[in-house]
Every structure is written in C-alpha cells, then in structure tokens.
C-alpha positions in Angstrom: -1.3 -36.8 194.2 -1.3 -40.7 195.9 0.6 -43.7 194.0 -1.7 -46.6 193.4 -0.3 -48.7 191.9 2.8 -49.6 190.2 4.2 -51.7 187.0 7.4 -53.1 186.3 7.0 -54.9 182.4 10.6 -56.1 181.7 11.3 -56.1 178.2 14.6 -57.3 175.3 15.2 -56.1 171.8 17.3 -56.6 169.0 20.8 -56.0 169.7 23.6 -56.2 167.5 27.1 -57.8 167.9 28.3 -55.0 169.7 32.3 -55.5 170.5 33.4 -53.9 174.0 36.4 -54.9 176.1 34.1 -56.8 178.1 33.1 -59.7 174.9 30.4 -58.7 172.5 26.7 -58.0 172.9 23.6 -60.8 173.2 21.1 -60.7 171.0 18.8 -59.1 172.4 19.3 -56.0 175.3 17.0 -55.9 178.6 14.9 -53.5 179.4 12.7 -52.7 182.6 9.7 -50.5 181.6 8.0 -48.6 185.0 4.9 -47.3 185.0 4.0 -45.3 188.0 -0.1 -44.6 188.3 -2.3 -42.4 190.7 -5.5 -41.8 192.2 -5.8 -38.5 189.8 -6.1 -41.2 187.3 -2.5 -39.9 185.5 0.2 -42.0 185.0 4.1 -41.9 184.3 6.7 -43.6 182.5 10.4 -44.9 183.4 12.9 -47.0 182.1 15.6 -48.4 183.3 18.0 -51.5 183.6 16.5 -55.1 182.2 19.2 -57.6 184.2 17.4 -59.8 186.7 19.0 -58.7 190.0 18.1 -55.3 189.5 14.9 -56.5 188.1 14.5 -58.1 191.6 15.6 -55.3 193.7 13.3 -52.4 191.4 10.3 -55.0 192.7 11.4 -55.0 195.9 10.5 -51.4 196.5 7.2 -51.8 195.0 5.0 -51.9 198.0 6.8 -49.5 200.1 6.3 -47.0 197.1 2.1 -47.1 197.2 0.5 -44.3 198.9 3.2 -41.7 198.6 2.7 -38.4 197.2 4.1 -38.2 193.7 5.6 -34.8 194.9 7.7 -36.9 197.7 10.8 -37.9 196.0 12.7 -37.5 199.0 10.4 -39.8 201.1 10.4 -41.8 198.0 14.3 -41.7 197.7 14.6 -43.0 201.6 12.6 -45.9 201.6 14.2 -47.1 198.9 17.2 -46.9 200.9 15.2 -48.9 203.8 13.7 -51.9 202.0 17.8 -51.9 199.8 19.2 -52.3 203.3 22.6 -51.2 202.3 23.4 -54.1 199.6 25.0 -53.7 196.5 23.9 -54.6 193.2 26.7 -56.2 190.9 26.9 -56.5 186.9 28.4 -59.3 185.2 30.3 -56.6 182.7 31.4 -53.5 184.1 31.1 -51.5 181.9 29.8 -48.6 184.2 32.1 -49.1 186.8 32.1 -50.5 191.2 28.1 -50.5 191.8 27.9 -49.3 195.8 25.7 -49.4 198.4 25.4 -45.3 197.8 24.5 -46.1 194.3 22.6 -49.5 194.2 19.2 -47.2 196.0 20.1 -44.3 193.1 20.2 -47.3 190.6 16.7 -48.2 191.6 15.5 -44.9 192.3 16.0 -43.4 189.6 13.1 -44.7 187.2 10.1 -44.6 189.9 11.6 -40.5 190.2 11.3 -40.1 186.8 8.0 -41.5 186.3 7.5 -39.2 189.2 8.2 -36.0 187.2 6.2 -37.3 183.8 3.2 -37.4 186.2 4.3 -34.1 187.7 4.5 -31.9 184.6 1.3 -33.4 182.9 -0.5 -32.7 185.9 0.8 -28.8 185.8 1.1 -28.6 181.9 4.7 -28.4 181.8 7.0 -30.3 180.1 10.0 -32.3 182.5 12.7 -29.6 181.7 10.7 -27.0 183.0 10.3 -28.9 187.1 14.4 -29.0 186.2 14.8 -25.0 186.1 14.2 -24.7 182.4 15.3 -25.9 178.9 18.8 -23.7 178.2 18.8 -25.5 174.9 16.2 -26.4 172.6 17.4 -29.2 171.4 20.4 -31.8 172.8 23.2 -33.2 170.2 24.2 -36.4 170.2 27.0 -37.9 168.8 28.1 -41.1 166.0 28.7 -44.0 168.8 30.4 -46.2 166.8 31.6 -49.8 167.7 33.6 -52.8 165.9 31.1 -55.5 165.6 30.4 -58.7 163.8 28.7 -58.5 160.6 26.0 -60.6 162.2 25.1 -62.5 165.6 26.6 -66.2 165.0 24.4 -68.4 162.6 22.0 -64.9 162.3 22.2 -63.2 158.4 24.4 -60.4 158.4 22.9 -57.0 159.8 22.1 -53.6 158.4 26.0 -52.2 159.6 27.9 -54.6 159.0 31.4 -55.5 160.1 33.3 -53.1 161.8 36.6 -54.8 161.9 39.4 -52.4 160.5 39.6 -48.8 159.6 37.8 -48.7 156.9 34.7 -50.9 157.9 34.7 -47.9 161.2 34.8 -45.1 158.5 31.9 -47.0 156.9 30.4 -47.4 159.9 30.6 -43.8 160.4 29.5 -42.2 157.1 25.8 -44.7 157.6 25.6 -43.4 161.0 26.4 -39.8 160.0 24.2 -39.7 156.6 21.5 -41.0 158.9 21.5 -38.1 161.7 23.8 -36.0 160.9 25.2 -36.1 163.8 28.2 -33.8 164.7 31.0 -35.4 167.6 32.6 -39.2 166.9 32.7 -41.7 169.8 34.6 -45.0 169.4 33.9 -47.4 171.5 37.5 -49.1 171.7 40.0 -51.9 174.4 38.5 -54.7 171.6 42.2 -54.6 169.7 45.7 -53.6 170.1 45.9 -50.2 171.0 48.2 -49.6 167.9 44.9 -50.6 165.5 42.9 -48.3 167.0 44.4 -45.5 166.7 44.9 -46.2 163.6 41.2 -46.8 163.3 40.9 -42.8 165.0 43.0 -41.3 162.5 41.0 -42.5 159.5 38.5 -41.3 161.6 39.8 -37.3 161.3 40.7 -37.7 157.8 37.4 -38.7 156.8 35.7 -36.1 159.6 38.1 -33.6 159.5 36.0 -31.0 161.3 33.8 -33.5 164.0 34.9 -33.9 167.4 36.0 -37.5 168.2 36.7 -39.7 171.2 38.2 -42.4 172.2 36.7 -45.4 174.9 38.9 -48.9 175.5 36.7 -49.1 178.8 40.1 -49.5 181.4 41.3 -52.0 179.2 44.9 -50.2 178.9 47.7 -50.2 181.7 48.9 -46.7 182.7 52.2 -46.8 181.0 49.7 -48.0 177.9 47.1 -44.3 178.1 49.7 -41.8 178.0 52.0 -43.8 174.5 47.8 -43.2 172.5 47.4 -40.4 174.6 50.9 -38.8 173.4 50.1 -40.1 169.5 46.3 -38.7 169.3 47.5 -35.7 170.8 45.5 -32.9 168.8 43.5 -35.3 167.6 40.9 -36.2 170.5 38.3 -34.3 172.2 38.9 -36.3 175.3 40.1 -39.4 176.1 37.3 -41.5 177.6 38.2 -43.9 180.7 41.5 -45.7 179.3 42.9 -47.1 182.6 41.7 -48.8 185.5 40.3 -46.6 189.2 40.8 -42.8 190.4 44.5 -43.8 191.0 45.4 -44.7 187.4 43.4 -42.6 185.9 45.0 -39.5 187.6 48.0 -40.9 186.8 47.3 -40.9 183.2 45.7 -37.2 183.8 48.6 -36.0 184.6 50.9 -35.7 181.7 48.0 -36.9 179.1 47.8 -34.0 176.7 43.9 -33.8 176.9 41.1 -34.7 179.3 40.0 -37.7 180.3 36.5 -38.7 181.5 34.9 -41.2 182.6 31.5 -43.2 183.5 33.6 -46.3 185.4 35.5 -44.2 188.2 33.3 -41.6 189.4 30.1 -43.4 188.8 28.5 -42.4 192.4 28.5 -39.4 194.6 31.2 -40.9 197.2 33.7 -41.2 194.5 33.3 -37.4 193.7 36.5 -36.1 196.5 38.5 -38.4 195.4 38.7 -38.1 192.1 39.0 -34.0 192.4 41.0 -34.1 194.8 43.4 -36.7 192.4 42.5 -34.4 189.1 41.8 -37.7 187.7 38.8 -36.9 185.6 38.0 -33.9 183.6 35.0 -34.6 181.7 32.3 -36.9 183.5 29.6 -38.5 181.5 26.5 -38.6 183.8 24.2 -40.7 184.0 20.5 -40.5 185.2 20.3 -43.8 185.4 23.1 -44.2 188.0 23.2 -41.1 189.4 20.2 -41.7 191.3 17.2 -39.7 188.2 17.4 -36.4 186.4 17.3 -34.0 189.8 20.3 -35.5 191.7 21.6 -35.1 188.1 21.3 -31.7 188.4 23.0 -31.6 191.2 26.2 -33.7 189.7 25.8 -30.7 187.0 25.9 -27.9 189.7 29.0 -30.4 191.2 31.0 -30.0 188.6 30.5 -26.9 187.6 32.4 -25.7 190.7 35.2 -27.7 190.8 35.5 -26.8 186.8 34.2 -30.3 185.5 33.3 -30.7 181.8 30.0 -32.7 181.7 28.8 -35.0 179.4 26.2 -37.7 178.9 26.6 -41.5 179.0 24.3 -43.9 177.3 23.9 -47.7 177.0 21.2 -49.8 175.2 18.2 -47.8 175.3 14.7 -47.3 174.4 12.6 -43.6 173.4 11.6 -43.2 177.5 15.3 -43.2 178.1 15.7 -40.8 175.5 13.2 -38.2 176.0 14.8 -38.3 180.2 18.0 -38.1 178.7 17.1 -35.2 176.3 14.9 -33.3 179.3 18.2 -33.4 181.8 20.5 -32.2 178.8 18.3 -29.6 177.9 18.1 -28.8 181.8 21.6 -28.6 182.2 23.3 -25.1 181.2 27.1 -26.3 182.0 26.1 -29.6 178.9 28.4 -28.9 176.7 29.1 -31.8 174.7 27.3 -33.8 172.7 25.4 -37.0 174.3 26.6 -40.3 173.7 23.6 -42.3 173.1 23.2 -46.3 171.8 19.8 -44.8 170.2 20.8 -45.6 166.3 21.4 -49.5 167.0 18.2 -50.2 168.6 15.6 -47.9 166.7 14.7 -50.8 164.7 12.6 -51.4 168.3 10.4 -49.4 170.1 8.7 -48.7 172.8 7.0 -45.6 172.5 4.8 -44.3 170.0 6.2 -42.4 167.1 6.2 -38.3 166.0 7.8 -37.6 169.1 10.9 -38.4 168.8 13.9 -37.2 165.7 17.0 -36.4 165.4 17.6 -33.8 163.3 21.1 -32.5 162.5 22.5 -34.7 165.1 19.9 -33.2 168.0 16.8 -34.2 169.6 14.4 -31.1 169.8 13.0 -31.4 173.1 9.5 -32.1 173.9 7.4 -29.3 174.9 4.1 -30.8 175.8 3.7 -31.8 179.8 5.4 -34.5 181.0 8.4 -36.8 179.4 6.4 -36.3 176.1 5.6 -39.8 175.0 3.1 -42.5 174.9 3.7 -46.0 175.9 3.2 -48.1 172.3 0.9 -51.1 174.2 1.6 -53.6 170.9 5.0 -53.0 171.2 5.1 -53.5 174.6 3.5 -56.1 174.8 5.6 -58.1 171.4 9.2 -56.8 174.0 7.5 -58.6 176.9 7.0 -61.2 175.0 10.3 -61.5 173.5 11.7 -61.6 177.1 10.1 -64.6 178.0 11.2 -66.2 175.4 14.8 -64.9 174.9 16.3 -66.9 177.1 18.8 -64.5 178.8 17.9 -62.5 182.2 21.2 -61.0 182.6 23.7 -59.2 180.3 27.2 -61.2 179.6 29.2 -59.9 177.3 32.0 -61.7 178.3 30.3 -65.2 178.4 28.5 -64.7 174.6 32.1 -64.3 173.7 33.5 -67.2 175.1 30.5 -69.3 173.1 32.4 -69.1 170.1 36.4 -68.4 171.3 36.1 -70.4 174.7 39.7 -69.1 175.2 38.7 -65.4 176.5 38.5 -64.2 179.3 37.7 -60.1 180.5 40.8 -58.5 181.4 41.5 -54.6 182.8 44.1 -53.4 181.5 44.7 -56.0 179.0 47.3 -54.4 177.3 
C-alpha cells in the first residue's frame, strides 16, 4: 500500500490566556493536520505542532515519503532523518526542553507514523491499539490540568473559565473542571508566582479535594534549593513534583533529598537523555509524549525502557485537538505500565474541534478507548477549512508566550530558575 499524496494543513484555534513560567498563551494556538493518502484509497490522519519552523521541516520531508509503503516505518524514519541532515529545531518557549538533532527527527516523523498506523488499522479493520500490542484498559484516565490565568485576553471579553490568580480561583477552576469532566486527579501548572503562593494553592486544593492525587509543575522555575524547600513543605501532599528545576543534574540534586518522586517532560525528552538520567537517578516518573518521542511505536519502546529501570510513566500534553487525543488514548491503552492519569489540554480547547463529534468523550475523567478501525476519528472538513482560515488571519506563525506577555508587561523576562 503506497503513499500517493501527503497534505499538511496549518490551523489555528482559540486559546485562553494561560500563564506559565515562559509567559502567557496567545489568543490562538497553532497545529498542523497531516493527511496521508494511498493508492488503495485509504487515508490516515496525524496532528502535530504548528510553529512555522516545524511546519517547514515537515514540508521538507514530504517528497521523500511519496511512494513509500505505509508499513515501512523504519524506512520512513530513516528518510526523515536523511532529509533533515542533522539540523536541530528550536522554539521560543522552552517548555519541552532542549530540542536535539535526534529529537527533531522524531518530532517531524511522529505525525506521519500516526497517520500510517491509522491507515494500517483501517486496512486491517483493527483499532490502532491492536497494532501496539492490544489494549490493557478500556478507558484512559486523564487529569484536571489547572492553570493560573487572566479572566480573558486583554481587550477581549472574559472567557467562560474566568480569572484564576490565587488559591480561591484555582479551587474554583478545579471544581468546575471536575464537575464537567469527572477527573480523578489534579495537576497545577506553576512557576508563575512565588513558590509560597503556589504551595498555598496546592494546600487549598488538598482541602477541597482530599482524595484526588495532586501534581505541581513549575516548568523549571526554581533553583535546586527552592525546589527542596517546596518539596519539604508539600511532603505527603503531592503525587509527584514535575520539573521543579532545570537540567538532569539539577533534578538529580533535588531527587536525592525530595520526599516525593520527581517527574519530567523537560530534562529527558529524547532517547539520548535516558542514560545520563538513569545514571544519576534524576527522574522517577517520565512524562511521555508521542509528538516528540517519535510516534506511537517508539513511545511504546520508551515505556519498556521505563519498566526496565523502574521509572514510572505518565503522559505530557500541550494544546491539542481530537486527532492527538485519539492517538494519546490508543497509546495509553496499549502501554501496560502507564499507571498515572495522563495530562491533557483538551478541556481548554474543546470549543474548537477538527474531528467529527461522537467518538471522543470524557466519562468519569477517562476517555473510552475507540474500538473502530484506525484511530477511530474522521476529519470535519468544514471545521478544518475554518481553522485553516484562522491560521491565515491570526497573524501568529510561532508560539511566543514570552513575547505576548511583554506586550502587557515590558519588564517581564523569561528566566529559569526564577526563584
């Protein structure tokens, strides 16, 4: 079954003013929808980042993939690597760690692999999770992903979620999200305010939700010393502490004394980072993400490596739509040792969707695993066209949380660690 055509469509969809250690989300989030067509009339879908640099790299490999068999995924990875020629990508926010030449290949390759697995599943009449070894769970739990945020983008009307810049606002946000989706665990994106304020917010969440596992992620905004102080203050409160401080060496220093596991999606983001991390025992929980670990099959390999070294496994998220949610759910369903609820931004972007409704839903905080062939989702062509027009009109070509923050606070600078 040969690839005859690949279509890349950059899109933009609405994003709230969510705060993090790099600044604040712009009004539009960017993604790229990948469609792979074959000579047998079966097509597959992938979803990936929308920043211009990544889009250009993705476009650069398309010609090399035409004519390739959709089952020849090792050859596909090799061709992507050959075209990119050892060049490393970059971004303006640094929220997913250092992008190496190796991880750049994996990031570009990933959506094409997902689309080919979608095609394989459709051709065989089997869901994608069957191609990954079979589902070990019928529903995948996700966590309530909380953010400090403004009530709306400056100059715009307040959004439905409202302001959350203090513990009361964070608890109100959690209450609304859990009431709507039924999530059984909670993650707070920190690194926005001084650590004392974020400790207070976590304690307020513990009081309001005494039985929900809690996580805090300051995106490397703290020094090792500050990280240890926070860890001591929240001993017995957090399920894990995510990326408190920069670099593998910094995480190892904190992990040696912290009373809870440390998790990351910043210091270990490529296979080449695993060896030094294991040697230093820097990370006890790894947040996988098929968008930058090279797709679904390589993420399953990552899961086996984590199992080998006794590293816990969860799943990272950034702003995404239904194709990614479907892929994440198939992967999590087929990864036996993924025992933590996964992250998802989906509630923040649920007002816009690029797939037809009726397949993906949250039931008691979990997404039932699709059982129809392939990913189980179908493009909504009208929505795709509308979001493609958004991309043309919005004027944003690369995510820049820091630059957007500086429009309203010129003195703001991205700094890691900040405290």
